[in-house]
N, C-alpha and C positions, 0 to 999 in steps of 0.2 A: 563512537559517540552515540548516546541514547537520544532518540527523538520521539516526541509525542505529537500527534496530529489529530485535530478535531475535524472529522469529515463533515461535509455538508450535502444535503439532498439524498442521503442514503440511510439505511437502518442502523448501521454500526455507529457507535458513539465516540469511539477513540481507536486510533491505530498507533501502536508503539513499535519501535524497531531500532536497530543499530545499523550504522554504516561504518565499516572499518576497511580502510584501504580500498574504497570504492565497491565493497561487497556488502550486500544486504543480509542482515542476520537478525534472529530473534524477533520475527514479526508476530505481533499479537493483536488481534482485533477484539474489541469489547463491543458486544451486541452484534446485530446482523444475523444472517443465516449461518448458524454454527458450522454445518458441514462445508458450506462453500467457503467461508472465511478461513477455516482451518486448512482446507485443501489449498487455497490460494497462498496462505502463509507458508506452507511446506514447499510449494512450487517455487517460491521466490527465495527461499533460504539458500544462501551461498551463491546467489547470482550477482553478476555485475549490475550496479545501480542503473547504469545507462540502458542495459538490456531490459531491466524491469520496466523502466519508463517507456521504452519503445514498444514492448509487448502489450502493456496494459492501458496506455493512453487512449482515450476516446471510446472505451467500451461503455455501453449503456445497459441499464437494467429496465427492461420493459419500456414504459413510456417516459421514464426519467431521463434527464439529459446527462446523467452520470451513473456510476456504479461503485461498488466497493473496490474492484480492481482499478478503476479510473482514479478514485480517491487515493489509493495507495501510490499510484504513479505520480500524482500531484504532490503527495507527501515526500516521496523520495526525491523528486525534483527540487522541492524546497530545501530539503535536508542537505543535498550536495551543493546547493548554491550557498549555504551557510558555512560549509567546511573551510 
């Protein structure tokens, strides 16, 4: 199932991804630090959704209270709660 998430408090403007049988796929960030978000997307590809949440939750970017990884964790958590 395809999900779109509008992050808050970070540079990226949208995160889209699929969750199929509990596996995260096709992660695409719009905006943000291109190298970091592309790397993050590749690292999450094919991982268990619960593992992505566990690994990325609570990561901060500088003095911000959140980050693109943290926002992705929130998005995946929301997505699996809607399945």
